[in-house]
C-alpha positions as CSV (number, residue, x, y, z in Angstrom):
1,M,47.0,-71.1,-38.7
2,S,44.3,-73.4,-40.7
3,I,43.7,-77.0,-40.9
4,Q,44.9,-77.2,-44.2
5,E,47.9,-74.9,-43.7
6,T,49.0,-77.1,-41.0
7,E,48.3,-80.2,-42.9
8,S,51.0,-78.6,-45.4
9,R,53.2,-78.2,-43.3
10,F,53.0,-81.9,-42.5
11,I,53.1,-82.8,-46.0
12,S,56.1,-80.5,-47.0
13,E,58.3,-82.5,-43.7
14,F,56.7,-85.8,-45.0
15,D,58.2,-85.4,-48.6
16,H,61.9,-84.7,-47.0
17,F,62.0,-88.5,-46.8
18,D,62.4,-91.2,-49.1
19,D,61.4,-94.1,-47.7
20,W,58.9,-95.8,-45.5
21,I,61.2,-96.4,-42.4
22,E,62.3,-92.7,-42.3
23,K,58.3,-91.6,-42.3
24,Y,57.8,-94.1,-39.7
25,N,61.3,-92.4,-37.7
26,Y,59.2,-89.3,-37.8
27,L,55.9,-90.4,-36.6
28,I,57.6,-91.5,-33.8
29,E,59.1,-88.2,-33.2
30,I,55.5,-86.7,-33.7
31,G,54.5,-88.8,-31.0
32,K,57.4,-87.8,-28.0
33,D,55.7,-84.1,-29.2
34,L,52.4,-85.3,-27.7
35,P,51.8,-83.9,-24.2
36,V,51.3,-86.0,-21.7
37,M,47.9,-86.9,-21.2
38,E,46.8,-86.6,-17.7
39,S,46.0,-90.0,-16.1
40,K,42.3,-88.8,-14.8
41,Y,41.3,-88.9,-18.8
42,K,42.6,-92.4,-19.6
43,T,39.2,-94.0,-19.1
44,D,37.4,-96.5,-20.4
45,N,34.7,-93.9,-21.4
46,N,37.9,-92.2,-23.4
47,L,39.2,-95.6,-25.3
48,I,38.8,-95.4,-28.6
49,S,36.8,-98.9,-29.8
50,G,38.0,-100.1,-32.9
51,C,42.5,-99.7,-32.2
52,Q,44.2,-102.2,-32.2
53,S,46.3,-100.2,-29.6
54,Q,44.9,-98.9,-26.4
55,V,44.6,-94.8,-27.4
56,W,42.6,-92.6,-25.1
57,L,40.8,-89.2,-26.5
58,H,39.4,-86.6,-24.5
59,A,38.2,-83.2,-26.0
60,S,37.6,-79.8,-24.5
61,F,35.0,-77.1,-26.1
62,E,36.4,-73.5,-25.0
63,E,35.8,-70.2,-26.7
64,G,34.3,-71.7,-29.4
65,K,37.3,-74.3,-30.2
66,I,38.0,-77.5,-29.6
67,N,41.4,-78.9,-28.0
68,Y,42.1,-82.7,-28.1
69,K,44.0,-84.4,-25.5
70,A,45.0,-88.1,-26.4
71,D,48.0,-91.0,-25.9
72,S,48.2,-94.3,-27.1
73,N,50.2,-97.4,-25.8
74,T,51.9,-97.9,-28.6
75,I,54.5,-95.4,-30.3
76,I,53.2,-95.6,-34.2
77,T,50.2,-95.0,-33.0
78,K,50.7,-92.0,-30.4
79,G,52.4,-90.4,-33.6
80,I,49.6,-90.6,-35.9
81,I,47.3,-89.5,-32.6
82,S,49.6,-87.1,-32.2
83,L,49.7,-85.5,-36.1
84,L,45.5,-85.7,-35.7
85,V,45.7,-83.6,-32.5
86,Q,47.8,-80.9,-34.0
87,I,46.0,-80.9,-37.1
88,L,42.6,-80.4,-35.4
89,S,43.2,-78.7,-31.9
90,G,41.9,-75.3,-32.1
91,H,39.5,-75.1,-34.6
92,T,35.9,-74.8,-34.3
93,P,33.3,-77.6,-34.6
94,D,32.5,-77.0,-38.4
95,E,36.5,-76.4,-39.4
96,I,37.1,-80.1,-37.6
97,I,33.9,-81.6,-39.4
98,N,34.4,-80.2,-42.8
99,A,38.4,-81.1,-42.6
100,D,38.5,-84.1,-45.5
101,L,42.1,-84.7,-44.0
102,K,43.7,-85.2,-47.2
103,I,47.4,-85.3,-45.4
104,I,46.7,-89.5,-44.7
105,K,46.4,-90.2,-48.5
106,K,49.2,-87.5,-49.4
107,I,51.7,-89.1,-47.3
108,G,50.6,-92.5,-47.7
109,L,49.8,-93.3,-44.5
110,N,46.4,-95.1,-46.1
111,D,48.8,-97.6,-47.8
112,H,51.6,-98.4,-45.3
113,L,49.1,-99.1,-42.8
114,S,48.1,-102.8,-41.8
115,P,44.9,-103.2,-42.1
116,T,43.7,-103.3,-38.2
117,R,45.5,-100.0,-37.9
118,S,43.5,-98.3,-40.8
119,N,40.9,-99.2,-39.1
120,G,42.0,-97.8,-35.7
121,L,43.4,-94.4,-37.6
122,M,39.6,-94.1,-39.2
123,S,38.0,-94.8,-35.4
124,I,40.3,-92.2,-34.4
125,I,38.9,-89.3,-37.1
126,K,35.6,-91.0,-36.6
127,Q,35.5,-90.0,-32.6
128,M,37.5,-86.4,-33.5
129,K,34.5,-85.3,-35.3
130,L,32.0,-87.1,-33.5
131,Y,33.5,-84.4,-30.6
132,A,33.0,-81.7,-32.8
133,Y,29.5,-82.6,-34.0
134,A,28.5,-83.0,-30.3
135,F,30.0,-79.8,-29.4
136,K,28.2,-77.9,-32.6
137,M,24.9,-79.4,-31.3
138,K,25.3,-78.5,-27.8
139,K,26.4,-74.7,-29.0
140,E,23.3,-74.0,-31.2
């Protein structure tokens, strides 16, 4: 499934909810689907700076595709990172680099996060794309 198809699936899911309390609850549920991150990946090197919460992000590159592992110490942030991991994992560096992640605007996430959480979200996306650039450069 392409990044756009996965985004569309999530956008449809979010469209079922009338208010942001329900959408936050759905984000929390998405966070519960995030596989447990092994403690060996919860290092300072994998800690994303710029986040109000603690967010760990690790990427691996196998058979031309990037897979992300992540965790957070807060439930909303864990939901956000889980959403991004599900959308971007299993894709090539170029697909990730070129992903515009319209879902953030389409579901209204950018309008319903505090400024510090918004900065954290941008830091997470930036780090995911930096991994993609690094793997692309390593491959070439």
